[in-house]
C-alpha positions in Angstrom: 0.0 0.0 0.0 2.8 2.4 0.9 4.6 1.7 -2.4 1.4 2.4 -4.4 0.8 5.7 -2.5 4.4 6.8 -3.1 4.1 5.9 -6.8 0.9 7.9 -7.2 2.3 11.0 -5.5 5.5 10.8 -7.6 3.4 10.4 -10.8 1.3 13.4 -9.8 4.3 15.6 -9.5 5.9 14.5 -12.7 2.6 14.6 -14.7 1.8 18.1 -13.3 5.3 19.3 -14.2 4.9 18.0 -17.8 1.5 19.6 -18.2 2.6 23.0 -16.9 6.0 23.2 -18.5 7.1 26.8 -19.2 10.2 28.9 -19.9 12.4 28.9 -16.9 12.8 31.9 -14.7 14.9 30.2 -12.0 18.0 27.9 -12.2 16.9 24.3 -11.5 19.6 23.1 -9.0 19.8 24.5 -5.4 20.8 23.3 -2.0 19.0 24.5 1.2 20.8 24.5 4.5 19.6 25.8 7.8 18.4 25.3 11.4 15.1 24.1 12.9 13.4 24.7 16.2 11.4 21.6 17.0 8.6 21.0 19.5 7.5 17.4 20.3 3.9 16.6 20.7 4.8 14.1 23.4 5.0 15.6 26.9 7.9 13.4 27.8 10.3 15.1 25.3 9.8 18.9 25.1 11.6 21.0 22.5 14.9 21.1 20.8 16.9 22.2 17.8 18.4 20.7 14.7 20.1 21.3 11.3 19.2 20.2 7.8 20.5 20.1 4.3 18.3 19.6 1.3 19.6 19.3 -2.3 16.7 20.1 -4.6 15.9 20.2 -8.3 13.2 22.4 -10.0 11.3 20.3 -12.5 10.0 23.6 -13.6 9.7 26.9 -11.8 6.7 25.7 -9.7 7.5 22.0 -8.9 10.6 21.2 -6.9 11.8 17.8 -5.7 14.6 17.1 -3.2 16.1 14.9 -0.5 16.0 16.3 3.0 18.6 15.0 5.5 18.5 16.4 9.0 19.4 15.8 12.6 17.8 17.2 15.7 18.1 16.9 19.4 14.8 16.9 21.4 15.4 17.8 25.0 13.7 16.3 27.9 13.8 12.6 28.4 14.3 11.6 32.0 16.6 12.9 34.8 15.9 10.9 37.9 17.9 11.0 41.1 17.4 9.3 44.4 19.6 7.8 47.1 20.5 4.6 45.1 20.4 5.6 41.4 20.7 8.3 38.8 19.1 8.0 35.3 19.7 10.5 32.5 18.4 10.2 28.9 18.1 12.4 25.8 16.7 11.8 22.3 18.0 12.5 18.8 16.0 12.1 15.6 17.3 11.9 12.1 14.9 12.3 9.2 15.8 11.3 5.7 12.9 12.4 3.4 12.1 12.6 -0.3 10.4 16.0 -0.7 8.1 17.7 -3.2 7.0 21.3 -3.2 4.7 23.5 -5.3 5.6 27.3 -5.4 2.6 29.6 -6.1 4.6 32.4 -7.6 7.6 33.1 -9.8 8.2 36.5 -8.0 11.0 37.1 -5.5 8.6 36.2 -2.6 7.4 32.6 -3.3 4.9 31.0 -0.9 4.9 27.2 -1.2 3.3 24.0 0.1 4.9 20.6 0.1 5.3 17.2 1.6 8.1 14.8 2.4 8.0 11.0 2.7 10.7 8.8 4.2 12.5 7.4 7.3 12.8 8.7 10.8 15.5 7.2 13.0 15.2 7.9 16.8 18.0 7.2 19.2 17.6 7.5 22.9 21.0 8.0 24.6 20.9 7.0 28.3 23.1 6.6 31.3 21.9 4.6 34.3 23.9 4.5 37.5 22.6 2.3 40.3 24.1 1.0 43.5 22.2 -2.3 43.0 22.7 -2.8 39.2 25.9 -1.0 38.3 26.4 1.2 35.3 24.4 1.0 32.0 25.4 3.2 29.1 23.8 2.7 25.8 21.7 4.0 23.0 18.3 2.5 22.0 17.4 3.0 18.3 14.2 2.7 16.4 13.3 3.4 12.8 9.9 4.0 11.2 8.4 5.5 8.0 6.6 8.8 8.1 5.7 11.9 6.3 5.8 15.7 6.8 3.5 18.3 5.2 5.0 21.7 5.1 4.1 25.3 4.3 6.4 28.3 3.9 7.9 31.2 2.1 11.1 31.7 0.0 12.3 35.3 -0.3 15.2 35.4 -2.7 17.7 33.0 -1.1 16.1 33.0 2.4 13.6 30.4 3.5 11.1 30.0 6.4 8.8 27.1 6.8 6.6 25.2 9.3 6.9 21.4 9.0 4.8 18.9 10.9 6.5 15.5 11.1 4.3 12.4 11.4 7.0 10.0 12.4 5.1 6.7 12.5 4.8 4.4 15.5 6.8 4.8 18.8 8.6 8.0 17.7 7.2 11.3 18.9 5.6 13.5 16.2 7.0 17.1 16.2 6.5 20.5 14.7 9.5 22.2 13.2 10.1 25.8 12.4 12.8 26.0 9.8 15.0 29.0 8.9 17.4 28.4 6.0 19.4 29.7 3.1 19.4 28.6 -0.5 22.7 28.1 -2.4 22.3 28.0 -6.1 18.9 28.5 -7.7 18.1 32.1 -8.1 16.9 33.9 -11.2 18.4 33.2 -14.7 19.9 36.4 -16.1 18.4 37.2 -19.5 
């Protein structure tokens, strides 16, 4: 079912790009890099920050596809202390997503909507010190498939977006506010 859904979405983007082909205003290759502020929807985690890189290709001036790779640290976890033990944990999440966007304008300010599909890898880093059980240091890792709708605005080479990440089972969903810069792309000089 997931393969069929991904195939249909990819077909939609390519068919739409073919139907609406036009003379280019923007260079097709670009790379976005930037920072995110992320808020977990799970009360056990809280908020955190991350970085991302997203090489992208403009099929035409309105449809853009890419590959988003990021890493973020979600604070929170557990810090427990009592007379016989100490437990500390923190969470990192690494999304790797195929992305697609539709830009509504070919002006300098370009609002857009988009979606990403791919893998989320969560690692819980923990240290447990106990008088009774000794020391345990170790990460616990889980991977799942998810998707991320997004909405935002590109202004020249600056980018701001809100991205909600549905991360699948056992990994906390989170809302990310993204600030980034675009290298490459830009207007084609006539």
